[in-house]
N, C-alpha and C positions, 0 to 999 in steps of 0.2 A: 504493499499499499504507500503510494507517494502522499506526503501532507506539505502542506505549505508551513514553512517554519518563519512565524512572526511572533512578534511581541505587541503588548500595549502597555504604556506606561501611566502610571498615576502620579500626578504632580502634586506632592503633599502641600507644598508651600502655595500654589494656586488653586487646590482642591479642584482638579478636572483631570480628565483623560488628556494626555498629548495625543499627537498622530499615531497611527501604527506603526511599527518599526519592524526592519528585518535584521537580522543579527549584524550585520555590516554598520547599519544606522546605530545601534547599541553601542558598539566599538568607538563610535564618534563621539556618541553622548557621553560616553564614559571619561574620553580624553579631552573633550572640550569643556566638560564642566567641572566644579569642584563637589566631585562626587562623594559624599560622605555616607553613602548607604543608609541614610535616613531621609533624603529628600524627595527620593522616588520609589515607587512600588512597582517592579517589573513582574509582568504576567505573560506566561506562555500560552499559545493558542494550541487547542488540544488536537486539532483537525477534525473535530467534529462539529457539526450544528444541529441545534435543537430543532423540534417540529415547527417552528416560526422562521426558520432558514436565517437564524441568530448564531453567530461564531460563539463557541463555549471556550472559554479562557480558564486557566487555573485559578483556583479561588473563587470561581463563581459559584453560588448556592443554584442548586438545581433539582427540581421535582422530576422522577422518574419511575417508571414501572421495571420492576427487575424480573426478567423472563424467567428466571431460574427459581426463586423463592415464590413468584407471583404475588408480590406486594408493591406497593408504592413506597419509595424513599425520598426523603427531602435531606440533602446533605452537600458537601462542598467538595469541589473538584482538587486533588490534589496529585501530584507525582509520587509513585512509590518505588523508591529502588529495589525493595524486595518483590515487589509484584512485576516490574520490570513495565510497568505502564501506569496509564492512569487510573484512579480510585475514585469512588463516590465514597467520601467519610461520612458516615452517617452518626450524628452527634448522640442519639438515643440507643446506639449498639455498639457494642465492643468490636463488632465484625465489620471490616471496610468490604464493599464489594467493587469488583473490577469494572470499569467503566465499557469494558467489552462485553459484559453480560447484560448490558442494558442496551436495547436498540435507541440510537440517537435520536432517530425521527420520533420517539415516543417521549422524550424528555424535553424539559423546557426550563430556560434559564429564568429565574425568578428573582435573582439579585447580583449585582455584578459586585465585584470586590472592594468597590470605592471605599465603603465604609470599614471594611476590616484593614484596609491600607492605612486609613488614618489613626489606627489606634496604636 
């Protein structure tokens, strides 16, 4: 599967998203600013779109139907080194769900990460 590798960047000072970035843009951003790790919140595109054709990014809160357990899940998209892929972290359950077990067409982004980036 080929996926577009891109990022969105939340500017904590301006409280808004900057334009979408490629990896080359991020290198320029890092070199051209006094990047302190606190000014920006960088979120990677998962390669998936929700049922409304909206791109799903790391940190987005997503409501989805898990085909394996046949239940709805409301969780946060995160990268899992252990799983080697994107997971949906359900705060009400100790078990995370692989995003591959969820049909992306049946999920919906309900909250972008902007609020979590400001904390």
